[in-house]
N, C-alpha and C positions, 0 to 999 in steps of 0.2 A: 504494500500500500504506500502511496506517496503522501507526503505531508502537503497540507493545503494552507495557503496564506491568502488573505484578502488585502488588496491595496485600498486604502481609505484616505480621506483628507480630514483636517481638523473639524470640518463642518458635517462630517458623518454623524447621523443621530446616535445618541447614547444607546437607544434601544437596539439599534443594529449592532453596535459594538458588543453589547451584552449578549445578543443572539449568537454572535460569532464565538464569544468566550464560552458560553454554555455548551457549544458544540465542539469546543477545543480547537477552533480554527484561529490561527494567529492573524494579527492585523498589523500591517505596516502603515503607519500614518505619516503622510508626506504631503505638504501643501495646505493652504488655508481653505479656500472655497471650492477647489478642485484638486485632483491628485497631481502633484508635481512629479511627472514620470522620471525625469532625470534623477531627482533626489530619491525617489522610491527604488529605482534600480540600483543606485549606489548603496542604499541601505540593504538591499537584498544581497549584494556582493559583500559588504562589510560584515553584516550580522549572520548571514547564512552561507557564505562562500559561493554564491551563485555567480557563475561567469557567463553562461549562455542561457538565453530564454527563447523558446520557440513559441511563436504567436500564430495561432490558427484563428483568424478573426476577419471581420469585415472592414470596410473602408473607413469607418469612423475611428476605431482604435488604431488601425494602421497609420492613418493620417496624423493622429496625435503623436504617435511614436516617431514618425518621420519628422514632424515639426520640432519635436524636442531634441532631435539630433542624436537619438540613441540607437538607431538602426545601422548595423554594419553590413548586413547582407539581406537580399530579397530572393526568395526561392519561389518559383512559379511552376506549377504543373499544368500543362495544356492537354486536355483529354480530346480524343477525336470524335466529339459529339457537338452538334449544334442544337440549341434549345431556345425556344421563344418564351415570351412572358415578360414579367416585370424585371427590369435590370437592377434589382436591389436585393441583397447587398452587393456592393462592389468591392474590389480589392483596395481601392484608394479613393477616398471621397473628401477632399479638402473643403468642399462647400458645406457639408454638414457640420464641420468642426469650426467654421468661421475663418479658415486659412485660405481665403480665396486665391491668393497669389502663390500658393505653395507649389513649387516645381522641384522635382528630385531627379538629379542626373544619376544614371546607373551605368556601370561598366560590366559587360558580360565576362563572367569568370569561367563558366562551363556550360555546355549543353550536352544533353544525353537523351537518347531515345530508349525508353523503357518498354516493357512488354505491353501488348495491346495498342501500340502506337502512341503511347503517352510521351510527351516531350517535357523534359525537366530542364528548366533554365535557372541558372544561379547567377546573380548579379551582386557586385559590391556597390555600396552607396558612396558616391563621390562626395566627400566633405567639402563644403564651400567656406 
C-alpha cells in the first residue's frame, strides 16, 4: 500500500483537515488562499524524500504545474483511435487557470512506438 498525502493551503477548512487526520492521511500545507505548488513540492522533497512525481491529470492541474515552473518532462501517449465528443478535459488548459499567455516550449527527448500502434513521446520542458 502506498502512503497518501493531500496538498492543502492555509485556507483549507479545518473540517477537511480533521477529515484527513481521522483517516490518517497526511497534509502538506503550502500557500495562503491556494496551494503554492513550488513550495509544496519542495516540502515533499525535504520532508518525505520525494524526487519524482508522476501526474496523470487534466489540463487545469497540468497548466498550474507548468506555470509554477516545476515540470521537467512531459510524456504523451498517442493511441491510434479517433473519438468525437466534448474536448474536455484537455492535457493543457491555461484558460481555465487564468494563465492566458502561458506558452511552454518543449524539446523532444525520445519517441517510441509501443504495441498496438501507440506512440510514446517524451519531451523536456525548456526553462525560460
